[in-house]
C-alpha positions in Angstrom: 14.8 5.5 -5.5 15.2 4.1 -1.9 15.9 7.8 -0.5 12.8 9.1 -2.1 10.8 6.1 -0.3 12.2 6.5 2.7 11.1 10.1 2.7 7.8 9.5 1.8 7.7 6.8 4.6 8.7 9.5 6.9 6.3 11.9 5.8 3.6 9.4 6.1 4.7 8.3 9.6 4.8 12.1 10.8 1.4 12.8 9.5 -0.2 9.9 11.2 1.7 10.8 14.4 0.1 14.3 14.4 -3.3 13.6 12.9 -5.6 10.9 14.6 -7.6 10.9 11.3 -4.5 10.3 9.4 -3.5 7.6 11.9 -6.8 5.7 11.2 -6.3 5.9 7.4 -2.8 4.9 7.9 -3.8 1.6 9.7 -6.3 0.7 7.2 -4.0 1.0 4.5 -1.2 -1.1 6.4 -4.2 -3.8 6.8 -4.9 -4.1 3.5 -1.5 -4.3 2.2 -0.8 -7.4 4.4 -4.2 -9.0 3.5 -3.0 -8.6 -0.1 0.3 -9.7 0.5 -1.2 -12.8 2.0 -3.1 -13.6 -1.2 0.0 -12.8 -3.5 1.7 -15.6 -1.0 -0.7 -18.1 -1.9 -0.7 -18.1 -5.5 1.6 -20.4 -7.6 2.9 -17.5 -9.9 3.6 -14.7 -7.4 4.9 -12.2 -10.1 1.9 -12.2 -12.1 -0.2 -12.2 -8.9 1.9 -9.0 -7.6 1.7 -7.1 -10.9 -2.0 -7.8 -11.1 -2.4 -6.1 -7.8 -0.2 -3.5 -8.5 -2.5 -2.9 -11.7 -5.4 -2.9 -9.8 -3.9 -0.4 -7.1 -3.0 1.7 -10.0 -6.2 1.9 -11.3 -8.2 2.3 -8.4 -5.9 5.5 -7.7 -6.7 6.9 -10.9 -10.3 6.5 -10.7 -10.7 4.0 -13.4 -12.4 1.4 -11.2 
């Protein structure tokens, strides 16, 4: 599984390096991830908060929200 994630990360990094528009999107996404991680770290039940954030991200990607 980690090999697949590593390949995806490499692909994203290559796209961001070659395309300024893609780089802008990657930077925005990274900032959003950091912001969400800070929110999760502040919660008492971190596992619940992480699961909820993951579900919200999946819903957003699927267009349900």
